[in-house]
VEXMAR-208826 format. One line per field, with one value per atom (N, C-alpha, C): residue number from 1; residue in three letters; atom name; z, x, y. Coordinates in nm, 4 decimals, padded with zeros to 6 digits, always signed. Example, Ala and Ser with C-alpha at 12.3 -4.5 7.8 and 13.67 -1.06 7.14 Angstrom:
BEGIN
nr <- [1, 1, 1, 2, 2, 2]
rest <- [ala, ala, ala, ser, ser, ser]
atom <- [N, CA, C, N, CA, C]
w <- [+00.7800, +00.7800, +00.7800, +00.7080, +00.7140, +00.7870]
u <- [+01.3190, +01.2300, +01.3200, +01.2850, +01.3670, +01.2900]
v <- [-00.5690, -00.4500, -00.3300, -00.2250, -00.1060, +00.0030]
This chain:
BEGIN
nr <- [1, 1, 1, 2, 2, 2, 3, 3, 3, 4, 4, 4, 5, 5, 5, 6, 6, 6, 7, 7, 7, 8, 8, 8, 9, 9, 9, 10, 10, 10, 11, 11, 11, 12, 12, 12, 13, 13, 13, 14, 14, 14, 15, 15, 15, 16, 16, 16, 17, 17, 17, 18, 18, 18, 19, 19, 19, 20, 20, 20, 21, 21, 21, 22, 22, 22, 23, 23, 23, 24, 24, 24, 25, 25, 25, 26, 26, 26, 27, 27, 27, 28, 28, 28, 29, 29, 29, 30, 30, 30, 31, 31, 31, 32, 32, 32, 33, 33, 33, 34, 34, 34, 35, 35, 35, 36, 36, 36, 37, 37, 37, 38, 38, 38, 39, 39, 39, 40, 40, 40, 41, 41, 41, 42, 42, 42, 43, 43, 43, 44, 44, 44, 45, 45, 45, 46, 46, 46, 47, 47, 47, 48, 48, 48, 49, 49, 49, 50, 50, 50, 51, 51, 51, 52, 52, 52, 53, 53, 53, 54, 54, 54, 55, 55, 55, 56, 56, 56, 57, 57, 57, 58, 58, 58, 59, 59, 59, 60, 60, 60, 61, 61, 61, 62, 62, 62, 63, 63, 63, 64, 64, 64, 65, 65, 65, 66, 66, 66, 67, 67, 67, 68, 68, 68, 69, 69, 69, 70, 70, 70, 71, 71, 71, 72, 72, 72, 73, 73, 73, 74, 74, 74, 75, 75, 75, 76, 76, 76, 77, 77, 77, 78, 78, 78, 79, 79, 79, 80, 80, 80, 81, 81, 81, 82, 82, 82, 83, 83, 83, 84, 84, 84, 85, 85, 85, 86, 86, 86, 87, 87, 87, 88, 88, 88, 89, 89, 89, 90, 90, 90, 91, 91, 91, 92, 92, 92, 93, 93, 93, 94, 94, 94, 95, 95, 95, 96, 96, 96, 97, 97, 97, 98, 98, 98, 99, 99, 99, 100, 100, 100]
rest <- [met, met, met, thr, thr, thr, ala, ala, ala, ser, ser, ser, pro, pro, pro, asp, asp, asp, arg, arg, arg, ser, ser, ser, ala, ala, ala, pro, pro, pro, gln, gln, gln, pro, pro, pro, ala, ala, ala, asp, asp, asp, asp, asp, asp, pro, pro, pro, asp, asp, asp, ala, ala, ala, val, val, val, arg, arg, arg, gly, gly, gly, glu, glu, glu, leu, leu, leu, leu, leu, leu, ala, ala, ala, phe, phe, phe, val, val, val, ala, ala, ala, lys, lys, lys, arg, arg, arg, thr, thr, thr, gly, gly, gly, arg, arg, arg, ile, ile, ile, trp, trp, trp, thr, thr, thr, ala, ala, ala, asp, asp, asp, ala, ala, ala, asp, asp, asp, val, val, val, phe, phe, phe, gly, gly, gly, ser, ser, ser, gly, gly, gly, gly, gly, gly, leu, leu, leu, ser, ser, ser, ser, ser, ser, leu, leu, leu, phe, phe, phe, ala, ala, ala, met, met, met, glu, glu, glu, leu, leu, leu, val, val, val, val, val, val, his, his, his, leu, leu, leu, glu, glu, glu, lys, lys, lys, thr, thr, thr, tyr, tyr, tyr, asp, asp, asp, ile, ile, ile, ala, ala, ala, ile, ile, ile, arg, arg, arg, gly, gly, gly, ala, ala, ala, asp, asp, asp, leu, leu, leu, arg, arg, arg, met, met, met, asp, asp, asp, asn, asn, asn, phe, phe, phe, arg, arg, arg, thr, thr, thr, val, val, val, thr, thr, thr, gly, gly, gly, met, met, met, ala, ala, ala, ala, ala, ala, leu, leu, leu, val, val, val, ala, ala, ala, arg, arg, arg, leu, leu, leu, arg, arg, arg, gln, gln, gln, ser, ser, ser, ala, ala, ala, pro, pro, pro, gly, gly, gly, gly, gly, gly, ser, ser, ser, gly, gly, gly, ala, ala, ala]
atom <- [N, CA, C, N, CA, C, N, CA, C, N, CA, C, N, CA, C, N, CA, C, N, CA, C, N, CA, C, N, CA, C, N, CA, C, N, CA, C, N, CA, C, N, CA, C, N, CA, C, N, CA, C, N, CA, C, N, CA, C, N, CA, C, N, CA, C, N, CA, C, N, CA, C, N, CA, C, N, CA, C, N, CA, C, N, CA, C, N, CA, C, N, CA, C, N, CA, C, N, CA, C, N, CA, C, N, CA, C, N, CA, C, N, CA, C, N, CA, C, N, CA, C, N, CA, C, N, CA, C, N, CA, C, N, CA, C, N, CA, C, N, CA, C, N, CA, C, N, CA, C, N, CA, C, N, CA, C, N, CA, C, N, CA, C, N, CA, C, N, CA, C, N, CA, C, N, CA, C, N, CA, C, N, CA, C, N, CA, C, N, CA, C, N, CA, C, N, CA, C, N, CA, C, N, CA, C, N, CA, C, N, CA, C, N, CA, C, N, CA, C, N, CA, C, N, CA, C, N, CA, C, N, CA, C, N, CA, C, N, CA, C, N, CA, C, N, CA, C, N, CA, C, N, CA, C, N, CA, C, N, CA, C, N, CA, C, N, CA, C, N, CA, C, N, CA, C, N, CA, C, N, CA, C, N, CA, C, N, CA, C, N, CA, C, N, CA, C, N, CA, C, N, CA, C, N, CA, C, N, CA, C, N, CA, C, N, CA, C, N, CA, C, N, CA, C, N, CA, C, N, CA, C, N, CA, C, N, CA, C, N, CA, C, N, CA, C, N, CA, C]
w <- [+08.5737, +08.6469, +08.6474, +08.6216, +08.6190, +08.7515, +08.7803, +08.9046, +08.8943, +09.0054, +09.0066, +09.1025, +09.0860, +09.1713, +09.3187, +09.3542, +09.4948, +09.5636, +09.4878, +09.5466, +09.5461, +09.5125, +09.4969, +09.6295, +09.7370, +09.8666, +09.9760, +10.0889, +10.1989, +10.2424, +10.2697, +10.3135, +10.4658, +10.5232, +10.6689, +10.7147, +10.8169, +10.8676, +11.0041, +11.0417, +11.1734, +11.1819, +11.0679, +11.0651, +11.0100, +11.0972, +11.0509, +10.9419, +10.9495, +10.8471, +10.7118, +10.7100, +10.5849, +10.5269, +10.6117, +10.5657, +10.5068, +10.5768, +10.5247, +10.3915, +10.3824, +10.2578, +10.1423, +10.1674, +10.0632, +10.0208, +10.1175, +10.0857, +10.0123, +10.0510, +09.9788, +09.8332, +09.8115, +09.6747, +09.5969, +09.6610, +09.5960, +09.5540, +09.6457, +09.6166, +09.5092, +09.5167, +09.4158, +09.2780, +09.2730, +09.1449, +09.0839, +09.1668, +09.1171, +09.0822, +09.1483, +09.1262, +09.0424, +09.0293, +08.9565, +09.0346, +09.1667, +09.2544, +09.3716, +09.4234, +09.5447, +09.6637, +09.7648, +09.8836, +10.0075, +10.1094, +10.2406, +10.3205, +10.4225, +10.5018, +10.5709, +10.5977, +10.6688, +10.5800, +10.4484, +10.3564, +10.3498, +10.3524, +10.3390, +10.1895, +10.1444, +10.0013, +09.9438, +10.0258, +09.9776, +09.9848, +10.0924, +10.1104, +10.0086, +09.9573, +09.8590, +09.7165, +09.7017, +09.5689, +09.4983, +09.5708, +09.5087, +09.4725, +09.5543, +09.5341, +09.5381, +09.4673, +09.4624, +09.5516, +09.5685, +09.6472, +09.5782, +09.4463, +09.3737, +09.4074, +09.4172, +09.4547, +09.5984, +09.6836, +09.8222, +09.8249, +09.7363, +09.7310, +09.6824, +09.5884, +09.5430, +09.6589, +09.7412, +09.8586, +09.9543, +09.9782, +10.0682, +10.0163, +09.8887, +09.8293, +09.8401, +09.8110, +09.8199, +09.9623, +10.0598, +10.1991, +10.2410, +10.2048, +10.2432, +10.1813, +10.0539, +09.9858, +10.0239, +10.0333, +10.0607, +10.2033, +10.2978, +10.4390, +10.5045, +10.4235, +10.4722, +10.5900, +10.5690, +10.6712, +10.6108, +10.6951, +10.6508, +10.7090, +10.6217, +10.6645, +10.6529, +10.7664, +10.7687, +10.8619, +10.8488, +10.9415, +10.9677, +11.0958, +11.1378, +11.0844, +11.0483, +10.9952, +10.8548, +10.7901, +10.6556, +10.6561, +10.7726, +10.7812, +10.6977, +10.6287, +10.5440, +10.6227, +10.7501, +10.8314, +10.8373, +10.8237, +10.8246, +10.6967, +10.5942, +10.4637, +10.4184, +10.4994, +10.4603, +10.4408, +10.5256, +10.5172, +10.5157, +10.4643, +10.4659, +10.6109, +10.6976, +10.8395, +10.8982, +10.8658, +10.9133, +10.8591, +10.7315, +10.6724, +10.7378, +10.7637, +10.8291, +10.9705, +11.0415, +11.1757, +11.1703, +11.0700, +11.0530, +11.0281, +10.9416, +10.9142, +11.0429, +11.1187, +11.2427, +11.3409, +11.3550, +11.4495, +11.4068, +11.2794, +11.2329, +11.2355, +11.2090, +11.2160, +11.3604, +11.4554, +11.5963, +11.6454, +11.5961, +11.6453, +11.5692, +11.4607, +11.3806, +11.4547, +11.4328, +11.4922, +11.4502, +11.5461, +11.5173, +11.5117, +11.5242, +11.5231, +11.6519, +11.6554, +11.7735, +11.8950, +11.8741, +11.9857, +12.0342, +11.9707, +12.0074, +12.1148]
u <- [+10.5538, +10.4829, +10.5692, +10.5109, +10.5851, +10.5717, +10.6716, +10.6678, +10.5579, +10.4925, +10.3878, +10.4269, +10.3706, +10.4072, +10.3827, +10.2853, +10.2560, +10.3647, +10.4625, +10.5704, +10.7036, +10.7029, +10.8270, +10.8974, +10.8244, +10.8857, +10.7949, +10.8529, +10.7689, +10.6706, +10.5486, +10.4442, +10.4403, +10.4020, +10.3898, +10.2788, +10.3083, +10.2095, +10.1586, +10.1841, +10.1442, +09.9951, +09.9319, +09.7909, +09.7100, +09.6403, +09.5636, +09.4618, +09.3998, +09.3028, +09.3704, +09.4905, +09.5650, +09.6046, +09.6454, +09.6819, +09.5597, +09.4480, +09.3243, +09.2852, +09.2924, +09.2574, +09.3469, +09.4765, +09.5700, +09.5426, +09.5182, +09.4926, +09.3600, +09.2573, +09.1297, +09.1482, +09.2264, +09.2530, +09.3324, +09.4319, +09.5133, +09.4277, +09.3455, +09.2621, +09.1584, +09.1001, +09.0019, +09.0660, +09.1855, +09.2556, +09.2859, +09.3273, +09.3655, +09.2457, +09.1316, +09.0170, +08.9069, +08.9100, +08.8040, +08.6742, +08.6827, +08.5653, +08.5941, +08.4882, +08.4991, +08.4739, +08.5600, +08.5501, +08.5325, +08.4701, +08.4678, +08.5838, +08.6250, +08.7413, +08.7206, +08.5968, +08.5694, +08.5160, +08.5147, +08.4690, +08.5735, +08.5260, +08.6141, +08.6422, +08.7537, +08.7823, +08.8106, +08.8539, +08.8772, +08.7493, +08.6737, +08.5500, +08.4435, +08.4472, +08.3473, +08.3936, +08.5031, +08.5517, +08.6235, +08.6580, +08.7212, +08.8664, +08.9383, +09.0817, +09.1256, +09.2317, +09.2864, +09.4091, +09.4592, +09.5813, +09.7006, +09.6985, +09.8050, +09.8036, +09.6840, +09.6737, +09.7192, +09.7013, +09.7482, +09.8983, +09.9708, +10.1162, +10.1490, +10.0703, +10.0907, +10.0660, +09.9660, +09.9389, +10.0572, +10.1157, +10.2314, +10.3436, +10.3743, +10.4814, +10.4482, +10.3238, +10.2822, +10.2989, +10.2520, +10.2630, +10.4091, +10.4912, +10.6329, +10.7028, +10.6804, +10.7479, +10.6903, +10.5612, +10.4970, +10.5208, +10.5197, +10.5291, +10.6600, +10.7552, +10.8894, +10.8832, +10.8104, +10.7967, +10.8362, +10.8572, +10.8822, +10.7727, +10.7028, +10.5945, +10.6461, +10.6613, +10.7210, +10.6421, +10.6672, +10.6162, +10.4676, +10.4331, +10.2927, +10.2150, +10.2842, +10.2153, +10.1600, +10.2011, +10.1521, +10.0170, +09.9535, +09.8196, +09.7194, +09.6320, +09.5315, +09.4437, +09.4200, +09.3360, +09.3901, +09.5211, +09.5794, +09.5493, +09.4992, +09.4777, +09.3319, +09.2422, +09.1016, +09.0333, +09.0663, +09.0036, +09.1106, +09.0748, +09.1660, +09.1949, +09.0958, +09.1169, +09.2232, +09.2174, +09.3174, +09.4560, +09.4641, +09.5938, +09.6525, +09.5693, +09.6166, +09.6655, +09.5966, +09.6395, +09.7734, +09.7909, +09.9180, +10.0312, +10.0075, +10.1088, +10.1444, +10.0447, +10.0697, +10.1504, +10.1124, +10.1828, +10.3284, +10.3502, +10.4865, +10.5717, +10.5120, +10.5876, +10.6278, +10.5402, +10.5720, +10.6815, +10.6831, +10.7819, +10.9128, +10.9175, +11.0401, +11.1442, +11.2731, +11.3777, +11.3586, +11.3591, +11.3395, +11.1928, +11.1018, +10.9575, +10.9191, +10.7997, +10.7588, +10.7349, +10.7251, +10.7052, +10.8339, +10.9466, +11.0752, +11.1439]
v <- [+10.0028, +10.1059, +10.2318, +10.3471, +10.4718, +10.5423, +10.6264, +10.7026, +10.8073, +10.8331, +10.9339, +11.0444, +11.1640, +11.2769, +11.2509, +11.1629, +11.1393, +11.0575, +11.0092, +10.9309, +11.0061, +11.1335, +11.2078, +11.2344, +11.2485, +11.2760, +11.2232, +11.1796, +11.1327, +11.2405, +11.1992, +11.2911, +11.2931, +11.4071, +11.4108, +11.3173, +11.2398, +11.1443, +11.1872, +11.3110, +11.3588, +11.3893, +11.4140, +11.4502, +11.3333, +11.2595, +11.1429, +11.1763, +11.2947, +11.3336, +11.3511, +11.4072, +11.4252, +11.2900, +11.1967, +11.0629, +10.9933, +10.9984, +10.9370, +10.9999, +11.1313, +11.2002, +11.1588, +11.1494, +11.1091, +10.9660, +10.8775, +10.7371, +10.7195, +10.7943, +10.7871, +10.8296, +10.9347, +10.9804, +10.8758, +10.8148, +10.7121, +10.5927, +10.5423, +10.4254, +10.4607, +10.5793, +10.6204, +10.6305, +10.6873, +10.7014, +10.5646, +10.4699, +10.3373, +10.2494, +10.2711, +10.1838, +10.2475, +10.3799, +10.4481, +10.4577, +10.4355, +10.4426, +10.5355, +10.5950, +10.6765, +10.5847, +10.5933, +10.5082, +10.5930, +10.5365, +10.6002, +10.5424, +10.6131, +10.5716, +10.4373, +10.3997, +10.2750, +10.1625, +10.1844, +10.0797, +09.9682, +09.8443, +09.7280, +09.7101, +09.7647, +09.7674, +09.6287, +09.5364, +09.4001, +09.3181, +09.3328, +09.2576, +09.2929, +09.4143, +09.4557, +09.4297, +09.3572, +09.3219, +09.4348, +09.5385, +09.6542, +09.6340, +09.5582, +09.5456, +09.3997, +09.3699, +09.2343, +09.2237, +09.1024, +09.0835, +09.1486, +09.1550, +09.2242, +09.3729, +09.4305, +09.5704, +09.5912, +09.4911, +09.5014, +09.5257, +09.4594, +09.4800, +09.6209, +09.6717, +09.8094, +09.9071, +09.8766, +09.9595, +09.9604, +09.8432, +09.8343, +09.9233, +09.9126, +09.9928, +10.1417, +10.1762, +10.3164, +10.3703, +10.2953, +10.3404, +10.3551, +10.2577, +10.2635, +10.3840, +10.4079, +10.5195, +10.6547, +10.6632, +10.7911, +10.8376, +10.7434, +10.7806, +10.7393, +10.6932, +10.6595, +10.5623, +10.4519, +10.3478, +10.2140, +10.1148, +09.9775, +09.8893, +09.8193, +09.7306, +09.5887, +09.5209, +09.3881, +09.2958, +09.1674, +09.0665, +09.0762, +09.0829, +09.0822, +09.2020, +09.3113, +09.4285, +09.4058, +09.2968, +09.2656, +09.1943, +09.1835, +09.1222, +09.2013, +09.1296, +09.1935, +09.2904, +09.2617, +09.3504, +09.4932, +09.5105, +09.6445, +09.7223, +09.6528, +09.7153, +09.7126, +09.6605, +09.6480, +09.7825, +09.8784, +10.0107, +10.1187, +10.2339, +10.3481, +10.3876, +10.3781, +10.4087, +10.3158, +10.1871, +10.0911, +10.1213, +10.1590, +10.1925, +10.3170, +10.4167, +10.5389, +10.5086, +10.4199, +10.3811, +10.3075, +10.2230, +10.1525, +10.2520, +10.3492, +10.4523, +10.5252, +10.5670, +10.6405, +10.5566, +10.4297, +10.3427, +10.3204, +10.2942, +10.2690, +10.3947, +10.5095, +10.6352, +10.6649, +10.6310, +10.6555, +10.5635, +10.4390, +10.3426, +10.3480, +10.4265, +10.4358, +10.5199, +10.4889, +10.5713, +10.7170, +10.8060, +10.9477, +10.9860, +10.8878, +10.9175, +10.9861, +11.0423, +11.1176, +11.0279, +10.8961, +10.8055, +10.7425, +10.7760, +10.7163, +10.7931]
């Protein structure tokens, strides 16, 4: 896998709409389909478990977060809205985050 421009630097996660927009673009680019923020991308056969791991890596690198343990539940990755909420929660709980 080659590095892509969207992974060059952590993106601001303070704006939920910006996070959702970036994630919708990422998923569309990888799947060749347009998705809505609340579409169940796994339930509709859009993504595989292998792609779920790519999503984890993308979220960690793009938003400078660590996804571990209970946060690796599939429910956190079913929709772009869920992924954006996970990013917001982990950014808030991270050292130096706005919730710390």
